[in-house]
Each structure stands twice: as C-alpha cells, then as structure tokens.
N, C-alpha and C positions, 0 to 999 in steps of 0.2 A: 757788678759789671758783666758777669757771665750771663745773668738773667736778661740784662738790657740787650746784649748782643743777640741772644736767642729771640727776644721779642722783635728786635730790628730785622733779623733775618726772616722771621715769619711774615712780618709786614711786607718786606720786599718781595717775598715769594708770592704773597697774595696779590700785590700790585702787578707783578709780571704776568701772573695767570689771568688777571682781569683784563690786561691789555691784549693778551692773546685771544681771549674769548670775545672781547669787543671787536678785535680785528677780524676774527672769523665771522661774527655776526654781520659786521660791515660788509665783508666780501659777499656773504650770502645775499644781503640786501641789494648790493650792486648788481649781482647776477640776476636777481629777481626783477630789478628795474629794467635791465637789458632785455629780459624776456618779455616783459610787459610793453616794451616799446615797439614790438612788432605790430605793424598795422594789420588789423583784421578787416575782412571784407564779407559782404553779404552774398548769398547765391545769386547767380546772374539770370535765373530762369524768368523772372518777371520782366526784366529788360528785354531778353530775347523774344518774349511773347509779343512785345510791341513792335518788333522788327521783322520777325520771320514771315515767310510767305504764307498768305491765307490759303486755307483749303477751299478750293472753288467747288461749286455745286451746280450740276446740270440736271434738269428734269427731262427725262426722255418719255414722251407720250405717244410718239409714232415712230415709224422707221425713219422718216424724215430725210433730210439731206445731210450726208456725212462728209467730213468728219466733225467731231467736237474739237475745237481749238482752244487751248489754254492761253492764259495771259502771256506766258513766256514762249509760246509757239508749239507746245506739245500737241500732236494730233492723235485722236482716239477714234477708232471705228467700232462703236459698240454694236452688239447684236443680242437681242432679247432671246433668240432661239438657243443660244449657247449658255445662257445663264440658268441657274437653278438655286433653290433654297438648299440649305445644308442637308435636309432630309430627302433631296432629290426631286421635290415638286417643281413644276414649271412656273415661270414668271410671266405675269401679264403687265401691260402698260397701266399706269405710268410707273417708272422706277427712277431711281436717282443714281447718278454717277458723280463721284467726288474725285478731285485731282489736287495734288500738291506737286509743285515743280521747283527743283533745286538745281540750278545750272552753275552760276559762279560760286567760287569758294566762299564768298561772303554769305550767301544764302545757306550753304552747308554749315557754316559756323553758327549762324543764328539758329538753325534747327538742330545743332549739335549732331550732325550726321556725317561722321568721318568716312573715308573711303577705304575701310579696312575689312578684309574678309579672312577669317581663320588665322589672324595674326599677320596676314600679308598686306602690305600697303599697295593698294590698287590705283591704277590710272582710271579716272572716271570723267566722262564727258557729260554727266548729268545723272541725277537721281530723281525719280518721280514715284509718286504713290497713286495708284488708281484703285478705287473700291466702288462697289455698287450696293445699293440698299433698296429694299421694298418693305413698306410698312414697318420700318425701324429694324428689320432683320438684315444682316449682312449676307450678300449673295456670293456664290462661287461659280467658277466656270465648270461646265460639264467635262467629264474625263475626255482627254484627247481633243478638246476644242480650244480655240484661241480667239483673242482679240488682236487685231492689227493696230500697231501704234507707230508713230514717227516722232523723232526727236530732232530739233533743229541744230545744225552745226555748219559753219561756213568752211571748215577744213577737216572733214571727217577722216578718220584713220581706219585702215583695215585691221582685222583681227580682234574687233570688239565683241565681247560676249554679253549675254543677258545674265546678270547677277541678281538673284532674288534675295530680298532682305528677310532675315529671320529675327524676330524680336526676342531679346534676352533681357527682361526687365525693361528699363528705359533705353537700352542700347540695341541698335540694329546691326547685326552682323551679316555681311554679304557672302552668301554661299554660292559657289560656282556650280555651274551649269555645263554640263555637256549637253544640255537639253535645249540650247538655243543660242543663236548668234545674231548680232546686228549687221545688216548689210549697209553699205554706203549708197547714198542716193544724191540727187541734185539738191534735195532739201536738207540732208544731213545723214540720219540713220533711220532704219526701219527694222522692225522685228514683229513676230507674232507672240504675244504674251501667252504663256501656258498657265499662269496663275495670276490672280489679282493680288494687289498689295504693293509693297515697295519693289522697284526694279531699277537697276543701274546699268548704264551703257559703259562697260568697264573691261579692263584686261590687266593681267599680271605683267608688270614691266620687266620682271626677271632681272633684278639688280645682280651684277656679277662681281663687284669689287669688295664683297664682304660687308660686315656690319661694324658699327662703332657704338659702344654703350655710352649713352649720354645721361648726365645727372644735372638737376637744377636745384639750386639752393638760394636762400635769401637771408641776409643779415638785417633786413628792414621790414620784410613783409611775411605775414602768415599766408602761405600758399595753399592752405587746405581747401578753401572755397573759391580760389581763383580758377577761372577757365583757362585751360592750357592747350594750345593748338600748335601744330607744326605743319606748315604747308610746303609742298615740294612743287615749285612752279614749273619745272621742266617736264615733269611727268604727271602733273595735275593730280597729285595725291594729297589727302588731308588726314592727319593723325590727331587724335585727342587723347591727352593723358587724363586719367581719372583719379584714382586714390593715391597714386605714387608720383614721384618726380624723377623717374628713371625710364629710359626707353632705348631701344636699339634702332639705329638709323643707318641707311645705306651709305657706305664710305664714298666720299667725293661728291655726293649729291648736293645741289644748291637747296637751301632751306630758308624759310622765313618763320621765325619764332614769334608767336603772338600769345601773350598772356593778358587776360582781361579780368578786371575786378570792379566792384561798385561798393561804395560805403553806405552807411545808414541814411545819409542825406540825399543819396541819389547821384553823388559825384562819381564819374567814371575814372578808372585808372587803367594803365596799360604798360606793357613792356613789349618792345618790338626790336628784333634784330634780324638782319639779313646776312647769311654767311654760308659757308660750305662745310659739310660734315668732315671732321678730321679728328683723329685721335689726340692731336696736340691741343685741341680746344674743346674737349668733350665734357668739361665741367663748367657750367654756366651759372654765374651769379646774377640773380634777378633783383632789380630795383624798380618798383612800380612808380609811375609818374602820372599826374592828372592829365586828362584829355577831355575835350568837349565831344558831345555827341556828333556834331558835324564833322570834326576832324577824324573821329574814329570811323565814321562812314566812308570818308575819303580813303583812309588807310586800307580798309577792308576791300573797297572797290579796286584798289591798285594791286591787290595780291596777284 
C-alpha cells in the first residue's frame, strides 16, 4: 500500500508539472501570436517618388529675359558672371539651372522635408532648392555674390529669414542665418541668395508655453517603417519622427498627427488626428486604417 501511494503521488506530481509546463508554453505561444499580429509596412519612399514635386530644369544659353519662373511661382534671376566652378574657373553659356519647389505641407511631406533647424520647429512659408550645373559639374556662387529670388505668398509676414539647408545623410537641417532676410513684396517674399542649394523662407516662432513630451504606441501596427509627421497649422511648421516614437511639442499648440504606411500589395494606410498639445493627452495609441490614394491626397491638401 505504501508503494502504491508513493507511485500515485509521483504520478500526480508529474501530471501537475506537465500542466504547468504546458500552460507556460501556451502562454508563450499566445504572446508570440500577439506579437506576430502587428501589421508590418513597407518603406514609403517609392510611393513618395510618384507624388513629390519634380526637379525642374532650365537651360540658360543667353542673358535673355529674366526671371526664370517655376511651376509653383518661384522667380529666379540667374547671372553667369557670379557663377564659378568649384576650382574658381569662370562659367560660359550654356549652363543648367535646376529648381525644386515645396510650398504646401503636402509637398513637404512627399519630399520628407520637415521645417526643423537645430531641433527647433520653424515656421516656413516655402522650401526651395536651386542648383546650377555645367558639363555635369555642380557650380557655386562666387564669394560675396548673390542671386536674387522671389517666392510667392498672398499674405507675407515680416521677420522671415533665409534658412539654408545642410544635408545630414538623407535629412536636411535648416541652419539659421544672420546672413540674410526675406523682405515682403506685392508678390510675396524676396531675398538675395548667398549660396545655392536648399533655402527656406522661415522664422523661429518662439513658443513660450513650454513643451510636452509625446509618445506614440500601437497595439495593432509595427510603426518602425511607418512615416510619422506632425503638422502645426497655426505656425506652419512640420515635424517628422524618424527612428523613435517620442517627441517634444509646444504646449497648447494645435497639431495634426499624420502617420502613413503602405503594405506589400500597395494598399495605403493612415492614422490622422487633429488635437491640441496637452500633458493630459500626451500618450497616443495609433491604429492604422486603409485609405485610398485619392482620399489621402485630399487629406494632405487640407492640412
């Protein structure tokens, strides 16, 4: 009888331990399944390439009638005499001027060109890129020489500066300028460019209400390759989140949160929310939903 009790006890112990192990394995499988249920997305670059503003090209073969006028209204007054090769050699006709124009927030999103300089969210009334080439070589302006440019705006503001873009990998950071300002005109803005490349008509809005740290999480979507933007409509500033999902935003500012994704079949997904920055709602749960290309275009046009 004692032997039977020992055997029975041993069997019971084995059964209990088996249930515990199976339960643990089952829990691990459930957790694994939950992780696998997060929707993955492809990078958005190929989609953006079909939407972003083209780089316009102008062949300059005489002094001609100025200015050059871009599709979106940028005016450029080029001068061969102030151009040179990187080694200082003079430039002869013909040469090529290239132009990219980003005015509405939609075009800045497509080009992934936020209005941030040195970690500061800037007000921007337009970002453009002007470059010049001769025989495939990029040209520069001679020291202390400029090209006059104008940027269209129906309600120009005073105090706008020339912010030049410095490329850091694939990211352009806007460095300020005590070296130039935009003046208001009946056309919009005008300035004398002191260097070719990216230039923005912008200013520091000097937020005074402090900042709120925001975080973005999702129980349904893998946000790693999702494009993450925050637009500030009142100050016309655009922020892009890159490798993380945390950011500091000016307290009380109206914001529009725009997350964009695309799956392997080309289906677009998005998350959109319009709110005000507040410490009481600074943790945002993201749930992406499908959207058509046409509806996404309308949404971005309305930013």
